N, C-alpha and C positions, 0 to 999 in steps of 0.2 A: 533492561531498562524500563522502568515503571512508565515513563512518558509514552514509549512505543507500544506497551502493553495496552494503554488506554485508547490510543488511535486504532489500533488492530482490533481490539475488542468491539469498539464503536462500529467500525466498518463491518465486522463480521456479523453484528447483530442487525444493522440498519440497512446495509446494501448487498451483502453477499447473497442472501437468498434470492433476490431478484435479478442478480448480475448474469450476463451472459456466460456461457461455458467458457469462453476465452478469457473473460475478465476474472472468472473464478480461478482459472489455471494460472493467470498472471499473479493473482493475490497469493496463491499457494507457493508460487516461485518466490515471491518476495519473502515469504516466511522461512525459506531455506537459507536466506542471505544472513551473514553475520551481523549482529546488532550495529556495530559501528557503520557498516556499509548502508544499511537501511537507514540509520539515523542521518547520514550524510544526504541521502536522497530526500528524506522528510524536511530537513532544514534547508534544502536547495543549495548545499555545498557542492553536490555532484548531481549529475542527471543520468539516469539509466539510458543505455544505448537501445533498448528494446521499446517500441512505442507502446506496446500493451502494459508495460511496467510503468511507463510514464503516466498513462491514463489512470492506473490504480493509485500511484502515489498522489496524483491530483486530487483523486476522490478521498484519500486519507487525509489530506491536508485542507481540503475544502469540501467538507461534507455536505454542504447545502447546494453545491453546484451540480 
């Protein structure tokens, strides 16, 4: 999905380098998810059960936060 690629690329360039190790691991875990699942998280149709994933999804969708 192109939209997801844009969000993920922006996070990777802007936030990943300065993120904590835990946040980097959570981002990497998100990358392992199927696109439909990740999309459901991004559009707030579903919420991850893992709090570290919730934080990364929030940073993906609200990059200025």
